[in-house]
N, C-alpha and C positions, 0 to 999 in steps of 0.2 A: 276759653277758659281766662286765658291771660290778655284778652283784648288786642291781640296782634303783637303784643311785646314777646320778644324771643325769651326763651326758658332760661338762659344765662343771666340776661338783663333781669328777669324777675328774680332770679336765685340771689343776684347782688343786692337786691332792694329788701329780700326777706331771709337774711342769714339765719336767724333764730330757728324759723320755720324749717329751713333747710337742714340745720344741724339736728334738730328734734326728729325729722324724717329719716335722715341717714342713720342717726342712733337707734332708730326703732327699727328700720330694715335690718341693720347690722345685728340687732338681738334676735331677731326672727330667724335670719340666716343661721346665727350661732345655734339657736335652739334646734333648727332643723337638721344641722349637721350633728348635734349630739344626739338628737332622737334616731338618725339614720346608723352613725357610729354604734349607738347602742343596741340598735336591733342587729348588728353585725357581730359586734365584740361579747355583749353578754349571752346570746343563745349558745356561742361557741363555748364560754367559759362555764355556764349554767343553764342548760337547756330548759329546764323547769321555770327558772326566772323568767328568761327571755319569753316563754309562752304566756307567763301571766303578765308580762308587761305589755306584749302585744295586745292581749284580750282587754287590759285596761285601757290602752290608748284607743281602741275601736269604741269603748264606751262613752270617751271623753271627746275625741276629735272626728268620730266617725269611722265606718268601715272603708270608704272610698279613700280617705287621706291615709290611712295605715296602710292600704293596698298600694298606694303609690310609693310610699317610703319603703315598704318591703321590697318593693320591686327594685329600687335602687340599690338596697342592701344586698339584695341577691345577685345583682351585678358585680357588686364589690366583691362579695364572696366567691363568686366565679373567677374573677380575677386571681384572688388570693390561692384559690385552688389550683388554678393554671400555673402561678408563679412558684407554688410549692412542688409540684409534680417537676418542674424544670430544676429547682434547686437540689432535690434529693435524686437526681439522676433518674426520673421516670419511675419512682417507687409507686406501687399502688396505693391508692387512698383508703382502700378497705381492707380489712384483714379478719379472717374468722377467728373466734374467740378460741384459744388454746384450752380453754377450760371444759370444752365439750369434747368428750371420748368419741374416738371413731365408732367404736362399738361398746355400748353400755349393757347389753345382755344378749344372750343366745336362747331363744325361746323354741318350743316345739312347734310343729305345724298348727296353723289355726284354720278355720274355713274361710273361704274367700268369696266375694259378692259378685254374681253373675245373674243377669245382665248388669251392665254398670250404669246404663241410662235407665230412667224410670221407664216402666212399661207403656206401652202406646196406649193412649185412650182417647175417647172422642173431645174434641176440643171444648172448653168449657168457657163460660162468659167472663172476660177479664176486666177488672176495673180499669178505667182509663182517664187519661187527663187530655185536655186540649193538645193536640200535636199534629204535626204534618205526617200523614201516614206513609209508610215506607212498604216497599214490595217485600213479602215474604223472603227470607233466605233459607235455601234448602240445606237441611243438615244430613250427615251422613246417617245411615240407618243405624239403630242401637245394636250392639254385638248380640249374636245368639248365643244359645246354650251349646252350639257346636263346637267341640274342642278345637283350639287353635293355639298355636305356639304364641306365648304372651312374651313381650319385650322384658328386659330386665332393667331394674332401676337405675342402672350404671351404663346401659349402652350409651355408646359415645354419641355425641352430637358435633358436627363440625364446628359450631359457633361457640360452645362452651369452652372456655380457656382450660386447657388440661384434662378435658372430658368431667364427667361427674364422678364425684367422690363419695362413697357411701358413708353414712354416720348413722347413729342411733342403732335400735335394736335389730338383730338378724332374726327372722321368724321362718323356721322351716328350711333353714340355708340360704334364704334370699334377704337381702336388706329391704326395708320399707321406705327408706328416705335417702336421697343423695343431694349435694350441694355442689355448686361451682359459681363460676362468675363470667361476665360477658362484658364487652366494650360496646355499647350500643350506639355511640355518637362519634362517627369520623372526624367532626371539628373539634371534639372535645376528648383527646386520647386519655385524658386523665378521669373521665367519667366512666364509673365502673358500676355495674349492678350485681349484687349477689342474688343467685337463683336457687331455690331449692324445688325439689322434685319428690312428690308424694305419691306412693302406690296406693290408689282409691280402692283397689279391690280387696285391701286388707285392713282399712281404716274406716272409721266413723267420723265425720266433720259436725261439728256443734256449732251453735250460735247463742252468744250471751249479750243481753242488753247491759249497758253499763248503768251505774246508779243514777246519773243525770242525763247522758246522750245515748241514743238521739231523744231529743225532747218530744213527747208524744204530742200529736196533733189534738185541738180542743176538742172536748166531747169523746175522746176516745175512752174505752172500758179500762179501769185500773188493771194493771199487769205486775207482777212481783219483779223486783229489781234487785238482784244479789250482787250484780257486778262482779261476780268470782266463779270459778269451776266448781260444779257441785263436789261435795266432800267425796261422794262415792266414786267419782272419775278421777279422783287425784291419786289413784293407786299407782306405785311405781311401775309395775308390769303391764300398764294400761295407758297413762297419759303420756303422749309423746312431745306436743310442741303446741303453742298458742300464738297467734298474732293478731296485729290490729285490724280493726273494721275500716268504716268509711267515715265521712264527713259528719260534722255537727248538724243538726237538723237544719238550722238557721242558713246553713251554706247550701241551699238548694232542695230542702224538703223531700230528698229522696225516699222512697216507699221502705219501710220496715215492717215486717210482719213476724210474729213468734207466737206458736202454740195456738194459731187461730185467731190472735188478736190483731188487728190492724193498728199498729201504733202510728204509722204515717202511711195513707193509702198508695201503693205502688202506681207510678207514672207510665203511661203506654210508651214503649219504643226505647226506655231507658235500660241500661245494663243491669242484669239482676243475676245474683247468684241465690239458687234455690235448693233448699234440703227438703226431701221428701221422708215419708215416714219410714220407708222401707231402708234408710241410708243411703239412697242414690241421690246425686246431685246434677244439676243442670246451670250452665251458664250462657245466658243469652239475652236477647232484646225482650221486654215484657210485652205479651201480646202477640209478638211475631215469631220468635223461635220459641219462646215459652207461653203455650198456650193451655197447658194442662194445669189446672189450679186445684185439683183434688188431691188430698193426702199430702199436702204441703205443711211442713213444720216451722219453717223459717225462709225468709225472703229478705235479703238486703241488697238495695239499689245503691249505685253511685255514679253519677254522671253517665253519658251515652256509651255505647260499646266502644272501647278502646281499640280492640282488636275483633273484628267481625269475619268469621270464615276465612282466616288466614290472611287478612288485609288490614292495614292500619287505617283508622278512621281518618279521611282526608282533612276533617275540620280540626285536626290538633295544631295546624299552622295558621289558624285564622283570627288568633288573638282574642278569641271570645273568652274573657275571665269567667263569666257567669256559669259557662258550659263545663269548664275543667276544674274549677277551684274557687271561683268567686271573688277571693281575697288575693289570689295569687295567679298572675297570668301565665297561660300555657307555654310561653315561650321563655318564661323565667326557669332558671336552673335552681333546684333545691332537693332536699330529700323528698323522694315519692316511693309510693309502694304500690303493687298490683297484683292481681291473681288472675290465672287463666286455667283453662283445661285442655288436654290434648285432643286431636281431632277423633282419636278413638274412646275418648271418654276414660281412659285408663288412668292418666296422671294428673294431678293437680301442681299448678306451678305457682310459687309465689315469688316476686322480685321486689328488691328494694336497692336503693342507693342514692348517693350524693350527685350533685351537679347535672340532674336529670331534667329535662323538659317533658311534656307530656309525650311527645313524639318519640323520645329517647326510651322512656319507659315502655312504650308499646313495642318499640323494636327489641328491648331486652326480653318481653314476653314472648315474641316471635321466635328470637334466636334461641330460646330455651324450650322450644316446641309448643307454644301454646296456639291453639286454632281459635279460640274465642277468648277474650280477655277484657278485664275492667280495671279502672284505677280504683285503689282504695285511699286512705289516708296519706296526708303529705306533711313535710316539715320535719325536722330531726328528732323533735320531742316526742312525736306521735308515732313514728314509723317503729314498731316494735315487734320482736319475733324471739319468743322464749323457748328454751329447749329443756326439757324437765329430765333431771337425773335423781336417782335415789338420795334421800337425805341421810340414810342410815342413823336415824335416831337423833340427828342434830337438828334443833329448831321444832317449831310448832307444827310443820308440815311433813307428810312422809316424802315430799320430793323438793327439790330445789331448782329455782328457774336459773338457766345460764343463757348468757345473750349470744344471737348468732354471731353478729359483729362487735368488735371490740369498741367501735364507734357509737353504738346504740346505748339508749337509756333503758336498762332492764334490771329491775331490784330482784334479789333472790326469791321474793314472795310475789314476782309479778303475776297477776291474774288469778292467784290463789286467794289474795284477800280483795275485798271490793276495790274496783277500778271505776272511775267515772264515764269511761267511754266504751263503746261495744267491742266486741273482738270475736274470733273464732277460735276454737281448739280443736285437736285431733287425738282420738284414742284408739288403740287397736281394736280390731273386731274381737269379740269374746270368744274363746276356744271352744 
C-alpha cells in the first residue's frame, strides 16, 4: 500500500490525513466509551430507559454490535458489584422487600391436587424442528394416590441460607410458599440468587401472553392478548404471585402455545414448561421427557434444559450466545431468572438474582431443590416477581403488587393491567 515506505515516513508526508484519521478514531472511541458507559450507568439509574436504549441501538447498529457492548458493560458491572461487596463489608447485594407480610391471611383447608404429574397416556405425535436427537431421560414415576407423608414448604435445605422462610397465606395450618437465598458461584461470593418455593398441590399455575411478546409466527391464528391477569383471578383470597416469562420471540423463536393455538411451534428437545387442563404441570425437554400432547392448555419454551434430571447442562460453559441468550453471552454476569420443579413434582422453584452466569443460575435451581429446570428472561428490567396483597379498597384493583426484592422493578399494578411481555401467575385451588 505504501510502496515499501515505512509507516512513519508516510505519516510525515501526509500530516493532514494522519490528523483527520486520528481525530476520527478518537471520536469513534469516545462514542464507544459513552455507549458502553451508558449501558452501565443508565440501566442502574433507570432500568426502563436502559432497556429502551438497548432496543433502539439494536435497530440502529445491529444485534451483534450491541451484544458486544453489553458484554463489556456486564464485565464492568461485575467489577462494580465485587467492589461494592468489599466496601460494604460483604453486605448481601439482594434484599427481600419489607413490604411483603410474612403471613397475609389464614385460610381454612382447601382440596389438594393428586397425582401431581399428568396421568400417563400413550405418547402422542410431537411437532419437531431439525435437531440432533437425544436419548430419552427416564423420569421418576408420578406420585400415586397412596397416602404418604408430604414434605412441608419450609423443610430445610442445606444449601438455602438460613433455611426456607414461609410467606404469604397459611392454608389449613400450612404455608403455601417459602423464600430464601443461595450463593451459587464460589468465584463470586457477592452473587446471590433469591429463591421461592411453591406448593403445587395447593395452587394453579397460569400463563398469559403479553400484548406484544412473544410475537406470533407468520400465519398463526389470531389469539386474544390482554397482557393482564383476568379480573376473576384478581381476588385477594386467590391471587398469590406472578413472575416473568421468557425471551422475546426474535431471540430464539421458542415454542409458545395457549388454549390450543400454536403462537410459535415448539421445537424438539428444548426446555418446556407445560400446563395441562387438570392443573398439573410438567417441565422437561419437548418430545423427550414431554411426549403427552393431549389436554395441554399452555406451553412455554426457553432455551435448552438448564437442569436435566438433577444435572446442569454441560453446554452452559461453551460460550454459545444463541443457545442461552442470543444477545448476552452465557458467561456474562447479569440479572437472570429461572424456573424448576422438584423430583417428586411437589414444588415449583423460581430463582433470580444479579451477577449470575447461566451456570450459576442452574446451580441456584439445583441448590434450592429443582430436579428439572429452565432459564426464563434475563436483565434487570425484565426479571419481575410480584406478590399480591389485599388493596383494602385503595386503588382500582382489589389487590396491590409488592416486589419480591427491593432491587426489582415492579409496579403496584404489575400484571394487573396490560403488560407487553408474557408471564405466569399463581392462584390458590378453589375450596
